[in-house]
C-alpha positions, 0 to 999 in steps of 0.5 A: 175232159176241159176244153180252152175256152179262146182260141190260142191266139187270143188267148196270147194276146190277153196273157201279154195285155194283162202282164202289161197292165199288171205290170203297170200296176205293180210298179206303181204300187197297186198290186203285190206280186208272189216272187217267192217260188211256189211248193206246188205241194202241201207241208207235212207229207209223211214218208211212207213208213211214217205214215204206215204207222199212223195207220196202223195207230188210228182208231177203226170205228162205225161211221158217225153220222151226218146228222147236225152237220153244217159247212158254217161249223167248220168257219172258212175261209179266216184271214191267215195275213194282211187282206189274204184269207186261206183260200188266197195263202194256199192258191199263192203257195200252191201256183207259179208266177202267182200275181195278186191284187191289193185286196190278195185276190189272184190276178194270174198265174198257173195251178197244176192239179195233182188229182188229174193232171191238168194246169189251170191259168184262171184262179176260178178253175180252181178250188181249195179242197179238204183232204179230208172232207169237213163232212167226212171229219164231222162222221169221223170225230168232229161233232164233239169238237169246238167250233174254235177247234173246227174253225182250225182243222178247216184252215190247217196250213200246218198239215197236208189238209189243204190243196188247189185242184181242178174244181170239178174233180173236187166237186166229184170227190164231194165228202166221200173216203179212199174206199169210194174215191181216189184221184183220177191220176192213179200216180198221185194215189200214193200221196194222197194216202199219205196226206189223209192218214196223217191228217186223220191221225193228227187230228184224232180222227177215226176211220171205218174198216173199208176206209182203211183197207183203201188206204192201206192199198194205195200206201202199198204203192210208195216207194218211200 
C-alpha cells in the first residue's frame, strides 16, 4: 500500500502555494489549463453483448514467441497535438483539474486509478498502461506488422487501449494476459475484460485458450 510522503498540513500548504503560482503563470499565458471535464475512462468500451460477440469471433491460437521483440518496435509516445504527446494526452483525458505547463507536462491534477481504486495528485505516480501490453501484442500477431502499424497500436487513443493507472500496479502487470493478471479491484474486471477483448478484436490479434477462458469468466460478471 502506498503511504503519503508528507504530512496533511504540509501537503495543504504545498498545494496552496502551487495553485497560487500556477494561477499567476496562467494569467501571464505561461501555462495552459485543461478546463475540459475529464472522462476518466478510455473511449470505445463496448457493451457486454458486443464484447461477447467479439470474443466469440477472436481466433484462438498458440501464443507466439517474444523472439525479436523490443519496445522500440512500437514507437511511443508520439506527438498528438501541439506539444502534447500521447502520454500527456491520456493524463489530461483521465485526470481531474489537470494543469499543464507550456511543454504540456502535467504540473498538478488528480488521477483515479480504476485498477486499484487509488487516487494520486502527482503525475509521476501514474503510468499509462497499454491494456493489451506491447509484448503480448507481439506474441499475438503484431510481430508481422509494419513499424507504422505498431506505432498506431502503441498510441491508440480511439479504442480503450490506453489508461492512466497507479505506476506500481502497472509494473506488477507487466506483459501478462488476463489468465495470469487481473486488476486488483475486482469490481473493475468486467470493464477490463471488455477493453481487452475489443482491442484484440479491433487489431486482429489472436488469444490463447486460457486467456479466452479468463476473459469469459470476467465478462460473465458484467451486468451490461
